[in-house]
C-alpha angles and dihedrals in degrees: 000000000000111000108214129174089259091057091052090046090051094048090048091050092052093047093048091048091051091048091050093054092043087053093050088050093052091048091051093049094048093045090049091052091048099046106018097093094047090054092049091052090047090053092049093051093050095044096243119147122238118255 
């Protein structure tokens, strides 16, 4: 297969997109671990039900 600049740009775009979504996922998991318990306690104090 002929490797042109467009092919390299496409591969780079796909890899950067995958890296972005992995980064968002890692951020969400870390944030949930850091703030998840506080939100549960707040919901219990106010009488709200868990989702």
